[in-house]
ZAMARGU-4260 file (C-alpha; in steps of 0.2 Angstrom, whole numbers, plus 5000, padded with zeros to 4 digits):
<rodrens>
0) 4844/4448/5250 | 4842/4466/5246 | 4851/4479/5257 | 4840/4488/5269 | 4836/4505/5263
5) 4844/4520/5272 | 4831/4531/5280 | 4832/4550/5277 | 4838/4559/5292 | 4823/4566/5301
10) 4822/4585/5301 | 4822/4592/5320 | 4809/4605/5326 | 4823/4618/5326 | 4828/4615/5308
15) 4810/4616/5302 | 4806/4632/5312 | 4822/4641/5306 | 4819/4635/5289 | 4801/4641/5289
20) 4806/4658/5297 | 4819/4661/5283 | 4806/4658/5270 | 4793/4670/5278 | 4805/4684/5281
25) 4813/4682/5264 | 4796/4683/5256 | 4792/4699/5266 | 4808/4706/5262 | 4807/4704/5243
30) 4789/4707/5241 | 4786/4721/5253 | 4802/4729/5259 | 4811/4730/5242 | 4796/4739/5234
35) 4796/4752/5248 | 4814/4754/5247 | 4813/4756/5227 | 4800/4770/5229 | 4810/4779/5243
40) 4827/4777/5231 | 4818/4783/5216 | 4811/4799/5226 | 4830/4803/5229 | 4836/4799/5212
45) 4838/4815/5202 | 4846/4807/5186 | 4861/4817/5189 | 4865/4810/5205 | 4857/4805/5222
50) 4849/4821/5233 | 4834/4831/5237 | 4832/4839/5220 | 4816/4830/5216 | 4809/4835/5234
55) 4815/4853/5232 | 4806/4854/5214 | 4790/4846/5220 | 4789/4857/5236 | 4793/4872/5227
60) 4778/4869/5215 | 4763/4879/5223 | 4752/4865/5215 | 4759/4852/5226 | 4754/4862/5242
65) 4736/4864/5234 | 4735/4846/5232 | 4740/4843/5250 | 4727/4855/5257 | 4714/4847/5246
70) 4718/4830/5252 | 4719/4834/5270 | 4702/4845/5268 | 4692/4832/5260 | 4699/4817/5269
75) 4696/4826/5286 | 4678/4831/5282 | 4674/4814/5275 | 4682/4806/5291 | 4672/4817/5302
80) 4656/4814/5293 | 4658/4795/5291 | 4662/4793/5310 | 4648/4804/5316 | 4635/4795/5305
85) 4642/4778/5309 | 4643/4781/5328 | 4624/4784/5329 | 4620/4770/5318 | 4632/4758/5328
90) 4623/4765/5344 | 4606/4760/5336 | 4611/4743/5333 | 4621/4740/5350 | 4612/4751/5363
95) 4594/4751/5357 | 4580/4738/5353 | 4578/4742/5334 | 4572/4728/5324 | 4581/4719/5310
100) 4598/4721/5317 | 4607/4709/5305 | 4599/4717/5290 | 4603/4734/5295 | 4621/4728/5298
105) 4622/4720/5282 | 4615/4734/5271 | 4629/4746/5276 | 4642/4733/5272 | 4638/4735/5254
110) 4653/4747/5250 | 4664/4733/5255 | 4658/4722/5240 | 4663/4733/5226 | 4677/4745/5220
115) 4677/4761/5230 | 4672/4771/5215 | 4655/4763/5215 | 4650/4777/5227 | 4655/4790/5214
120) 4646/4780/5201 | 4630/4780/5211 | 4631/4798/5215 | 4633/4803/5197 | 4618/4793/5192
125) 4608/4801/5206 | 4615/4819/5207 | 4625/4822/5192 | 4621/4832/5177 | 4611/4818/5169
130) 4606/4811/5186 | 4589/4807/5193 | 4587/4822/5204 | 4594/4835/5190 | 4587/4827/5174
135) 4570/4821/5179 | 4566/4830/5195 | 4571/4848/5190 | 4584/4850/5203 | 4601/4860/5200
140) 4614/4851/5210 | 4632/4852/5206 | 4640/4836/5213 | 4656/4836/5204 | 4672/4843/5214
145) 4675/4844/5232 | 4658/4840/5239 | 4656/4825/5227 | 4673/4817/5233 | 4668/4821/5251
150) 4651/4813/5250 | 4658/4797/5240 | 4672/4795/5252 | 4661/4797/5267 | 4650/4782/5260
155) 4666/4772/5256 | 4673/4774/5273 | 4657/4773/5283 | 4658/4753/5285 | 4675/4754/5291
160) 4671/4766/5304 | 4655/4757/5309 | 4664/4741/5312 | 4676/4749/5324 | 4662/4759/5333
165) 4650/4744/5334 | 4664/4734/5342 | 4667/4749/5355 | 4649/4750/5359 | 4646/4731/5360
170) 4653/4730/5378 | 4650/4741/5392 | 4650/4741/5412 | 4633/4742/5418 | 4639/4748/5435
175) 4644/4765/5428 | 4627/4768/5421 | 4618/4762/5437 | 4630/4774/5447 | 4626/4789/5435
180) 4607/4786/5437 | 4607/4784/5456 | 4616/4802/5456 | 4602/4809/5446 | 4611/4811/5429
185) 4599/4814/5414 | 4600/4803/5399 | 4610/4816/5388 | 4623/4819/5402 | 4625/4800/5404
190) 4627/4799/5385 | 4641/4812/5386 | 4650/4807/5402 | 4648/4789/5401 | 4645/4782/5384
195) 4656/4795/5374 | 4670/4793/5387 | 4670/4774/5387 | 4671/4774/5368 | 4683/4789/5365
200) 4697/4777/5359 | 4686/4769/5347 | 4680/4785/5340 | 4698/4791/5338 | 4703/4775/5329
205) 4688/4776/5318 | 4693/4794/5313 | 4711/4789/5309 | 4706/4774/5299 | 4693/4783/5289
210) 4706/4798/5286 | 4719/4785/5280 | 4707/4776/5268 | 4700/4793/5262 | 4717/4801/5259
215) 4724/4785/5250 | 4709/4782/5238 | 4709/4788/5221 | 4694/4780/5213 | 4681/4792/5219
220) 4691/4808/5216 | 4695/4803/5198 | 4677/4799/5194 | 4668/4812/5202 | 4682/4825/5207
225) 4680/4835/5190 | 4694/4848/5192 | 4697/4845/5209 | 4713/4835/5212 | 4721/4827/5227
230) 4738/4818/5230 | 4732/4801/5224 | 4725/4807/5208 | 4741/4817/5205 | 4752/4801/5207
235) 4741/4793/5194 | 4743/4807/5182 | 4761/4808/5184 | 4765/4790/5181 | 4751/4784/5169
240) 4749/4800/5160 | 4766/4808/5160 | 4779/4793/5164 | 4787/4805/5177 | 4791/4791/5189
245) 4803/4803/5200 | 4789/4814/5204 | 4776/4800/5206 | 4788/4793/5219 | 4790/4810/5228
250) 4771/4812/5229 | 4770/4795/5235 | 4781/4797/5249 | 4772/4813/5253 | 4756/4803/5253
255) 4764/4790/5264 | 4767/4802/5279 | 4749/4805/5284 | 4743/4787/5280 | 4758/4780/5290
260) 4755/4792/5305 | 4736/4788/5305 | 4741/4769/5306 | 4753/4772/5320 | 4741/4782/5330
265) 4727/4768/5327 | 4739/4755/5335 | 4743/4766/5350 | 4724/4769/5353 | 4720/4751/5351
270) 4732/4745/5364 | 4723/4758/5376 | 4707/4752/5372 | 4709/4735/5379 | 4708/4741/5397
275) 4690/4748/5397 | 4682/4732/5402 | 4687/4720/5416 | 4683/4704/5423 | 4673/4712/5437
280) 4662/4722/5424 | 4644/4719/5423 | 4636/4718/5406 | 4624/4731/5401 | 4606/4726/5398
285) 4596/4737/5385 | 4580/4743/5393 | 4564/4745/5383 | 4561/4764/5378 | 4549/4766/5363
290) 4553/4784/5360 | 4572/4780/5360 | 4570/4765/5348 | 4558/4775/5337 | 4570/4789/5334
295) 4585/4778/5332 | 4575/4766/5321 | 4570/4781/5309 | 4588/4787/5308 | 4594/4769/5304
300) 4581/4768/5291 | 4587/4784/5283 | 4605/4778/5283 | 4599/4762/5275 | 4589/4772/5261
305) 4606/4781/5256 | 4616/4765/5256 | 4604/4755/5246 | 4600/4769/5234 | 4618/4770/5228
310) 4621/4752/5223 | 4603/4750/5217 | 4604/4765/5205 | 4620/4757/5198 | 4611/4740/5195
315) 4597/4750/5187 | 4609/4760/5176 | 4616/4743/5170 | 4599/4737/5165 | 4594/4752/5154
320) 4598/4754/5135 | 4607/4771/5136 | 4606/4781/5152 | 4598/4794/5153 | 4592/4795/5135
325) 4584/4778/5132 | 4578/4771/5149 | 4570/4756/5141 | 4575/4738/5149 | 4590/4730/5141
330) 4603/4717/5145 | 4615/4721/5132 | 4628/4729/5143 | 4630/4712/5151 | 4636/4705/5134
335) 4652/4715/5138 | 4655/4719/5120 | 4670/4731/5125 | 4688/4728/5124 | 4694/4711/5131
340) 4675/4707/5134 | 4672/4696/5149 | 4690/4692/5151 | 4693/4705/5165 | 4680/4697/5176
345) 4687/4679/5174 | 4705/4686/5177 | 4698/4695/5193 | 4691/4678/5199 | 4707/4668/5195
350) 4718/4681/5203 | 4706/4682/5219 | 4706/4664/5221 | 4725/4662/5219 | 4726/4677/5231
355) 4715/4669/5244 | 4724/4652/5243 | 4742/4659/5243 | 4737/4673/5255 | 4731/4661/5268
360) 4747/4650/5267 | 4758/4667/5269 | 4749/4674/5284 | 4747/4657/5292 | 4766/4654/5291
365) 4770/4671/5298 | 4758/4668/5312 | 4765/4651/5316 | 4784/4656/5316 | 4780/4671/5327
370) 4769/4662/5340 | 4773/4643/5339 | 4789/4640/5330 | 4799/4654/5338 | 4817/4658/5333
375) 4828/4673/5333 | 4819/4679/5317 | 4801/4679/5326 | 4803/4697/5332 | 4808/4704/5315
380) 4794/4694/5306 | 4781/4700/5319 | 4786/4718/5314 | 4787/4716/5296 | 4771/4706/5295
385) 4760/4721/5302 | 4770/4735/5293 | 4760/4733/5276 | 4745/4742/5286 | 4755/4758/5285
390) 4758/4758/5266 | 4745/4765/5254 | 4740/4753/5240 | 4744/4765/5227 | 4761/4768/5234
395) 4766/4750/5236 | 4759/4747/5218 | 4771/4760/5211 | 4785/4752/5222 | 4782/4736/5213
400) 4784/4745/5196 | 4800/4752/5201 | 4807/4737/5209 | 4802/4723/5197 | 4802/4732/5180
405) 4821/4733/5182 | 4833/4722/5172 | 4845/4721/5187 | 4831/4713/5197 | 4832/4693/5195
410) 4813/4693/5197 | 4811/4705/5182 | 4802/4690/5173 | 4787/4692/5185 | 4784/4710/5178
415) 4768/4711/5168 | 4761/4694/5174 | 4746/4689/5185 | 4759/4681/5198 | 4765/4699/5202
420) 4748/4705/5204 | 4743/4691/5216 | 4759/4694/5226 | 4754/4712/5227 | 4737/4709/5233
425) 4744/4696/5246 | 4757/4708/5254 | 4746/4724/5252 | 4733/4715/5264 | 4746/4705/5273
430) 4744/4715/5289 | 4726/4712/5292 | 4726/4694/5287 | 4741/4690/5299 | 4733/4699/5314
435) 4717/4689/5312 | 4726/4673/5311 | 4738/4678/5325 | 4724/4683/5336 | 4714/4666/5333
440) 4730/4657/5336 | 4733/4665/5353 | 4716/4658/5358 | 4723/4640/5356 | 4729/4634/5373
445) 4747/4629/5374 | 4741/4614/5383 | 4738/4605/5366 | 4756/4608/5360 | 4763/4601/5377
450) 4752/4586/5377 | 4757/4582/5359 | 4776/4584/5363 | 4774/4573/5379 | 4766/4560/5367
455) 4782/4561/5356 | 4773/4572/5342 | 4785/4584/5332 | 4781/4602/5331 | 4775/4599/5312
460) 4764/4584/5316 | 4756/4595/5330 | 4753/4608/5317 | 4744/4598/5305 | 4735/4586/5318
465) 4730/4599/5331 | 4732/4616/5326 | 4725/4617/5308 | 4709/4607/5313 | 4706/4619/5327
470) 4710/4635/5315 | 4703/4630/5299 | 4687/4641/5301 | 4697/4657/5304 | 4708/4653/5290
475) 4693/4651/5278 | 4688/4668/5285 | 4704/4675/5280 | 4704/4667/5263 | 4686/4676/5260
480) 4694/4693/5266 | 4709/4690/5253 | 4696/4686/5240 | 4686/4701/5243 | 4701/4713/5244
485) 4707/4706/5227 | 4691/4708/5218 | 4688/4726/5223 | 4705/4734/5226 | 4709/4747/5213
490) 4722/4759/5218 | 4736/4746/5223 | 4735/4737/5206 | 4732/4751/5194 | 4750/4753/5189
495) 4753/4734/5186 | 4739/4731/5174 | 4743/4727/5155 | 4730/4723/5142 | 4734/4704/5145
500) 4732/4706/5164 | 4716/4717/5165 | 4706/4715/5180 | 4687/4720/5183 | 4690/4734/5195
505) 4701/4743/5182 | 4690/4740/5168 | 4676/4749/5179 | 4688/4764/5180 | 4693/4765/5162
510) 4675/4763/5156 | 4668/4776/5167 | 4683/4787/5162 | 4678/4787/5144 | 4659/4789/5147
515) 4653/4771/5145 | 4643/4773/5161 | 4631/4759/5157 | 4645/4746/5154 | 4655/4752/5170
520) 4639/4749/5180 | 4637/4731/5173 | 4655/4727/5177 | 4652/4734/5195 | 4636/4724/5197
525) 4645/4709/5192 | 4659/4712/5204 | 4647/4714/5219 | 4637/4698/5214 | 4653/4688/5213
530) 4659/4694/5230 | 4642/4691/5239 | 4640/4674/5231 | 4657/4669/5239 | 4652/4676/5255
535) 4636/4666/5255 | 4645/4650/5249 | 4658/4651/5262 | 4645/4656/5275 | 4635/4640/5270
540) 4650/4629/5272 | 4654/4636/5290 | 4636/4634/5295 | 4636/4615/5288 | 4652/4613/5299
545) 4645/4621/5314 | 4657/4635/5315 | 4644/4650/5315 | 4654/4662/5325 | 4667/4666/5311
550) 4666/4684/5305 | 4668/4685/5287 | 4666/4704/5284 | 4681/4713/5291
</rodrens>
């Protein structure tokens, strides 16, 4: 008779929790903390020792101060314009009875479906020297430079501001409005003293988010900026053009300061916003007002025209033989008879799918060990998990180059490979994915965990049998978020690309930079089409499963 098999010892909940916590914090340390330290270290490494020499050399150069002023000016103006326009657009959708609200919302989300520089592309086709207005309608508009960058960044940051302001305007206490009316306040005074006052935190948050996005973006500035340079384009120039990594690191740290401050201010503002509506509040009902609805409907229509004209002109340019000299219809640019052909598109799809899959695992694991499998490491993990939101993509990307392109790093073998690009995308977007997952996880009552424990279920069994079945729609939405960001992100990955690891967003930049505008437009259209198709597929899956309340566009 064969001897009975020895059973392996069952791992306890504490061991599993601690082991998973260690894996999560190690991943955050290696793929986020180390690159940030690498760029800080390189900025102080003078070659002859460790000191402030690089900063002294950079800050004593008048050009750096010119770049700082340029960056602050164009980003500040873009943020103010984006938030102002987005506020009234959000007001139209949340506080009036304009028609086709779903369609109006979707149209202004289009900039999220393509690389940021598609705004610059569209503006050049419309207002550039060979654009529709100048070449065919007889105008003499100079779009290159400060104003071109400001307009492009306004269009780019508008959707982000709109999402924040729409959420702020979506809830209101009707008692405040009724009290103001009883006291005889006129509509404009009610708007100024009640509506604006109750959404001031949302306005401030939108301003800082738009400013942070604008000051860290370099796609629009490099395409439409002409001789107008900003800090982000200078980093690109120093690293790619001149291989001066020490100066690139210094400028990256300088760029990090306003971006990090903006993120910290947004977090403080967001905490204060929670107390605006209480359980005693009365929901505001939108009263009929034809004049108001007509005015805001007209305004929303004008915004829609602008946001449709930019991507549509890019689509049109991809379908003509040679812009603007031969405007006959042609599909030749979709043959992608350029360097690498269609490989960058397939690379992007593969990278985006992998980023979505592994990104969901990473943020889910981080959320679980901070909220469910609590250990002494839960606090540090929670802090590190949200910290990537304060780091500009270009700065983190440069940090990856400095950290992993070093023979002293045992993970040096990852440099120049797709896995490192995937890891960069995951940890660049880690904060938002983590916060979405953690927020949904908090909404699952602890009663389920307690019931499972009373029935003898382990923490791991509860996770797979209870938590995951309840959380899967949110995780699918997080996966779409990672997929979208991996398809369209440009600044984060620009320094890691090699001829073998080319992705579509970088191809758009390179084609536009060398004047192949039609081919660049075709790549942009394909990126938009892929992202929209993914959104539709996932939305269909969620609808079929009855999970219709999951937000896919964030």
